[in-house]
C-alpha positions in Angstrom: 10.8 -30.2 3.4 9.7 -26.7 2.9 8.2 -24.5 6.2 5.9 -21.9 5.6 5.8 -19.3 8.1 3.2 -16.6 9.8 4.0 -12.9 10.3 2.9 -10.4 12.8 3.4 -6.6 13.9 3.3 -6.1 17.8 3.4 -2.6 19.0 4.5 -2.9 22.7 6.2 -4.4 24.7 3.2 -6.1 26.7 1.5 -7.2 23.6 4.9 -9.2 22.5 5.4 -10.1 25.9 1.6 -11.6 25.2 2.1 -13.3 21.8 5.6 -15.4 22.8 3.8 -16.6 26.1 0.7 -17.7 24.5 3.1 -19.4 21.7 4.7 -21.2 24.5 1.6 -22.1 25.9 0.7 -23.5 22.8 3.6 -25.9 22.4 5.1 -24.2 19.5 8.7 -24.7 19.6 11.4 -21.8 20.2 13.0 -22.9 17.2 10.5 -22.1 14.9 9.5 -18.7 16.7 11.5 -15.4 15.8 11.2 -11.6 17.5 12.8 -8.6 15.9 12.7 -5.5 17.6 14.9 -2.3 18.4 17.7 -2.5 20.9 16.3 -0.7 23.7 16.6 -1.3 27.5 13.8 -2.6 28.3 14.0 -4.9 25.2 16.7 -6.3 27.0 15.1 -7.2 29.8 12.4 -8.9 27.8 15.5 -10.8 25.8 16.7 -12.2 29.2 13.1 -12.7 30.5 11.9 -14.7 27.5 15.2 -16.7 26.1 16.1 -19.8 27.3 19.3 -19.5 25.5 20.5 -16.3 25.4 24.0 -15.6 24.2 26.7 -14.4 26.7 27.7 -11.9 24.4 26.5 -9.4 22.6 26.9 -9.3 18.4 27.7 -5.9 17.2 28.7 -3.6 14.6 27.8 -3.8 10.7 30.2 -6.1 9.8 29.8 -8.8 12.3 27.4 -10.9 10.7 29.3 -11.2 7.8 32.2 -12.7 9.5 30.3 -14.6 11.9 27.0 -15.5 10.0 27.5 -19.0 9.9 28.1 -20.1 13.8 25.5 -17.8 14.4 22.9 -19.2 11.6 22.9 -22.6 14.2 22.2 -20.5 17.4 18.7 -20.6 19.4 17.9 -18.0 21.9 17.8 -14.3 21.6 21.1 -12.3 20.9 21.9 -8.4 19.8 23.4 -7.1 16.5 23.4 -4.4 14.5 21.4 -4.3 11.1 23.6 -2.4 8.3 20.9 0.9 7.6 18.3 0.1 10.2 20.1 -0.1 13.2 20.6 -2.3 16.6 18.2 -4.8 16.8 17.4 -7.9 19.5 16.9 -11.0 17.5 15.9 -14.9 17.9 15.2 -17.8 16.0 15.8 -18.0 12.4 15.4 -14.5 11.5 18.7 -14.1 13.6 20.4 -16.9 11.2 19.1 -14.6 8.4 19.8 -11.4 9.6 23.4 -12.3 10.4 24.6 -14.1 7.1 26.9 -12.7 4.8 24.6 -13.6 1.8 21.5 -12.2 3.1 22.9 -9.1 5.5 25.5 -7.9 2.3 23.9 -8.6 -1.1 20.4 -8.0 -0.3 20.3 -5.2 2.7 19.5 -5.4 6.3 15.9 -6.8 7.9 13.7 -6.6 4.0 17.1 -8.9 2.8 16.7 -11.4 5.7 12.8 -11.6 5.3 13.0 -11.9 0.9 15.6 -14.4 1.8 12.9 -16.1 4.1 10.3 -16.4 1.5 8.5 -12.9 1.6 8.0 -11.0 -1.2 9.9 -8.1 -2.0 7.5 -5.3 -1.3 5.5 -7.1 2.1 9.9 -7.3 3.3 10.2 -3.7 3.0 6.8 -2.4 4.5 7.9 -4.8 7.6 11.6 -3.1 7.9 9.9 0.2 8.2 7.4 -0.4 10.7 11.0 -1.9 12.7 12.1 1.4 12.3 9.1 3.2 13.7 9.9 1.3 16.8 7.6 -2.0 16.3 7.9 -5.6 17.1 8.2 -8.3 14.6 7.3 -11.4 15.4 6.7 -14.8 13.4 6.3 -18.7 13.2 7.9 -20.8 11.1 6.5 -24.7 10.5 5.7 -27.2 8.4 2.0 -27.4 9.9 -0.5 -25.9 8.1 -2.8 -26.2 11.1 0.1 -24.5 13.4 0.0 -21.6 11.1 -3.4 -21.1 11.4 -2.9 -21.3 15.0 -0.7 -18.7 15.3 -2.9 -16.6 12.9 -5.3 -16.6 15.6 -3.2 -16.4 18.4 -1.5 -12.8 16.9 -5.3 -12.2 16.2 -6.5 -12.4 19.3 -3.7 -10.3 20.9 -4.2 -7.5 18.6 -1.2 -7.6 16.4 -0.9 -5.8 13.3 0.5 -6.6 9.7 -1.0 -10.7 9.9 0.4 -12.3 6.8 1.8 -16.1 5.9 3.9 -16.6 3.0 6.0 -20.1 2.1 9.7 -20.2 2.6 12.1 -22.2 0.2 14.3 -24.0 3.0 15.4 -23.9 6.6 17.3 -20.5 7.9 20.4 -23.2 8.3 21.2 -23.7 4.9 24.4 -22.8 3.1 25.1 -19.4 1.3 24.2 -20.8 -2.3 21.0 -21.5 -0.9 19.9 -18.3 0.5 21.2 -16.6 -2.9 19.5 -18.5 -4.8 15.7 -18.4 -2.7 16.8 -13.8 -2.2 16.5 -14.5 -6.3 13.6 -16.5 -6.4 11.8 -14.3 -3.8 12.1 -10.9 -6.0 10.8 -12.4 -8.6 7.6 -13.3 -6.9 4.1 -12.5 -8.6 0.8 -10.8 -7.5 -0.4 -14.1 -7.2 2.0 -15.7 -4.5 1.5 -12.4 -2.6 1.3 -13.1 0.7 -2.1 -12.9 2.6 -4.1 -12.1 5.9 -6.6 -14.3 7.7 -9.3 -13.8 5.0 -6.8 -14.1 2.1 -6.6 -10.6 1.1 -4.6 -7.5 3.0 -4.5 -3.6 3.1 -1.8 -4.1 -0.4 -4.4 -6.0 -2.2 -7.1 -4.0 -1.8 -5.0 -0.8 -2.5 -4.3 -2.5 -6.2 -7.7 -3.3 -6.8 -8.8 0.2 -6.2 -6.0 1.4 -8.4 -7.0 -0.3 -11.2 -10.1 0.4 -10.6 -9.1 4.3 -11.0 -6.7 3.6 -14.0 -9.8 2.3 -15.7 -12.1 4.9 -14.6 -9.1 7.9 -15.7 -9.0 6.2 -19.1 -12.7 6.5 -19.6 -12.9 10.1 -18.8 -10.3 10.7 -21.5 -13.2 9.0 -23.9 -15.6 10.6 -22.3 -14.8 14.2 -21.8 -14.2 15.4 -25.3 -18.0 14.3 -26.2 -19.2 16.0 -22.7 -17.5 19.8 -24.2 -19.3 18.6 -27.5 -22.6 18.7 -26.0 -21.5 21.9 -23.6 -22.8 25.5 -24.9 -21.1 27.8 -22.4 -17.8 28.4 -23.3 -16.5 29.0 -19.9 -18.0 24.8 -19.0 -16.2 23.8 -22.5 -12.7 25.5 -21.4 -12.9 23.9 -18.0 -13.8 20.5 -19.3 -11.0 20.6 -22.0 -8.5 22.1 -18.9 -9.8 18.8 -17.0 -9.4 16.7 -20.1 -5.0 17.2 -19.8 -5.1 16.9 -16.5 -7.0 13.5 -16.8 -4.7 12.6 -19.3 -1.9 13.3 -16.6 -3.8 11.3 -14.0 -3.6 7.8 -16.2 0.2 8.6 -16.3 0.4 9.2 -12.9 -1.4 6.3 -12.0 1.1 4.2 -14.1 3.8 5.8 -12.1 2.4 4.8 -9.1 2.2 1.0 -10.0 5.9 1.9 -11.5 7.1 3.1 -8.2 5.7 -0.5 -6.7 7.5 -2.5 -9.1 4.6 -3.4 -10.7 2.7 -3.2 -14.2 -0.1 -0.6 -14.7 -3.1 -2.6 -15.0 -6.5 -2.0 -14.9 -10.2 -3.7 -13.8 -13.4 -2.5 -15.2 -14.8 0.6 -13.2 -18.3 0.1 -13.0 -18.7 3.0 -11.0 -17.4 5.0 -13.6 -19.4 3.1 -16.4 -22.6 3.9 -14.7 -22.2 7.8 -14.2 -21.2 7.8 -17.7 -24.2 6.3 -19.0 -26.3 8.6 -16.8 -24.1 11.3 -18.2 -24.5 10.5 -22.0 -28.5 9.8 -21.3 -29.1 13.6 -19.8 -27.0 15.2 -22.3 -29.4 13.4 -24.5 -32.5 13.9 -23.1 -31.2 17.8 -22.2 -29.9 18.0 -25.6 -31.2 22.4 -26.9 -32.3 22.9 -23.3 -31.5 25.7 -21.2 -30.8 23.3 -18.5 -28.3 21.1 -20.6 -25.3 23.1 -19.1 -26.3 22.9 -15.7 -27.7 19.1 -16.1 -23.9 18.4 -18.0 -22.2 20.5 -14.9 -24.4 17.7 -12.5 -23.3 14.4 -14.0 -19.6 15.9 -14.3 -19.5 16.1 -10.5 -21.1 13.5 -9.7 -18.1 11.7 -11.2 -15.6 13.8 -9.5 -17.0 13.0 -6.4 -16.4 9.4 -6.4 -12.9 10.4 -7.4 -12.3 12.5 -4.7 -13.4 9.8 -2.6 -11.0 6.8 -4.0 -8.5 9.0 -4.4 -8.6 9.7 -0.5 -8.5 6.1 0.1 -5.6 5.4 -2.0 -3.4 8.4 -0.4 -4.3 7.2 3.0 -3.6 3.2 2.1 -0.4 4.2 0.7 0.7 6.0 3.8 -0.1 3.2 5.7 2.2 0.9 3.3 5.0 3.2 4.2 5.1 4.2 0.5 5.7 8.3 0.5 6.2 8.2 -3.1 3.0 6.7 -4.2 1.3 8.5 -1.5 2.5 11.9 -2.5 1.7 11.1 -6.3 -1.9 10.4 -5.2 -2.4 13.4 -3.5 -1.4 15.5 -6.3 -4.3 14.0 -8.2 -6.7 14.4 -5.1 -5.9 18.0 -5.2 -6.6 18.5 -8.2 -10.0 16.6 -8.5 -10.7 18.8 -5.7 -9.9 21.8 -7.6 -11.7 20.7 -10.6 -14.9 20.2 -8.7 -14.6 23.9 -7.3 -14.4 25.3 -11.1 -17.7 23.4 -11.5 -19.2 24.6 -8.1 -18.4 28.3 -9.4 -19.5 27.9 -13.0 -23.0 26.2 -11.4 -23.6 29.7 -9.2 -22.6 31.9 -11.4 -24.0 30.5 -15.2 -25.3 27.7 -15.8 -28.1 27.2 -13.2 -28.9 31.0 -13.8 -29.7 29.3 -17.3 -31.6 26.9 -16.2 -34.0 29.0 -14.2 -34.6 31.7 -16.6 -35.3 29.2 -19.4 -33.1 31.8 -21.4 -31.1 30.6 -24.6 -28.1 28.2 -23.7 -25.5 31.1 -23.0 -26.9 34.0 -22.9 -28.0 34.5 -19.3 -27.5 38.3 -18.1 -24.6 37.4 -15.9 -22.7 35.7 -18.0 -20.5 38.0 -19.4 -19.1 39.5 -16.3 -18.4 35.7 -14.3 -14.3 35.0 -13.8 -13.7 31.5 -13.5 -10.4 30.5 -13.4 -9.4 27.9 -16.1 -6.0 27.0 -14.9 -4.9 25.0 -12.3 -1.5 27.0 -12.2 
């Protein structure tokens, strides 16, 4: 019968001790608990304190797991081993077998490969490996009992653990190498609909992709809307600024697609209600002030509302990408955020030096006294 698993990250040894003690007090079997943390002197003490069947000899060296994986897969308790590409660790429970098995350790790679082999989607597995590299502690419970999964989640949550998520396991860690390999292949093709979830059914990763889909739709709508805004403008400097930002926006669409691709996903949009509303308002303003001395000031106001929304959205996306330990996505989103801020600053400069003056004095659009003297940078380079 297949098992389900629930994982969490503890940020300190005392927190890990608390979680283990509470799991033991709740009558969880040690056979169903996995613990993995960096091999430090203090953690070796923790291993001996918490283990009832600690191995006598430490298992070290990059190749040792490949040689002894089958035997180690049946060991219970805590022992030390070196994870290729990650470092020395203390491990216990089912994850010890996964890390030590040749099929997982050599083929899929390190901690992430072991977690993938236990049924975790690849993106989540890599994120947890990143947390471990930072010195955090991974704790998991593996059981066929759904009530115990919920109970373990509550224990993790009440202890202040981070990154709580649950997933299914195709089989137990004592399976043969062939089953482990099949399990890894199946896990690596898991779709978004079967991703692991937090206590509420959604996690930061879900929020990130939801917002990214929102902005993908937003940018594609702006690519269609900006030419209309340029046509409505009567100030040459504003027209040039809109044209420049149109080219940037086309680049933003491509950049979002690259962010999706960096996560191994296909770009997907979701109707951005906020942008739809802001663009509708912009259309109304352009219609109401057509031919008015205030038309350019009105268009800048509408455009800046969109910019401010995008700045807030990209600011969040950049931070979330960093929290998900995805520097490539974070760098791409940071670049777009910077361009949105620059576009907003240019619009502010235009408003202060030309269009607001036109609107105030009620002169013909583009003919305010200081329009011919302004110097507005139109390039982002």
